[in-house]
C-alpha angles and dihedrals in degrees: 000000000000131000111281094022114128128211135170110293114256090207107046097011092231110159117254093351103116113085131189109228135175117238124226088261091053099255126130120261132180116216128181117215090200108046097018095234114161122196122185112205122213130188115344095337094121091062092064093046092051092047096052093039090053094050094047093045091054091050092048093047088054087054093245105132092165091058090049091052091049092049091052093048091049094048092048091048091049091049092049091049093048093050100042112115113248 
C-alpha cells in the first residue's frame, strides 16, 4: 500500500474509502473518507493490516465469503491471544 492509495474501509466497509496518508510528523495514518475513522499506525502495525487485508481480499475475490469470515475470526483470535497479559 502506498500513500494516496485507497482500499475498502476496514471500519465501515465502504468501497475505496480508506486512504493511506502521511502525518505531519511523517508517520503512516489510515483515514476513511466515508465514516471519518482515523487510525495512526505505530511501529510495524501496518504490516499486520496489509497481511490480513490481502488474505481477506483474495478470499472475497474468489467469491468465498465464508473463508473470508473464518480468516478474520482466526486473525482476531490470534491477535487477542498474542496480546493477552501473561
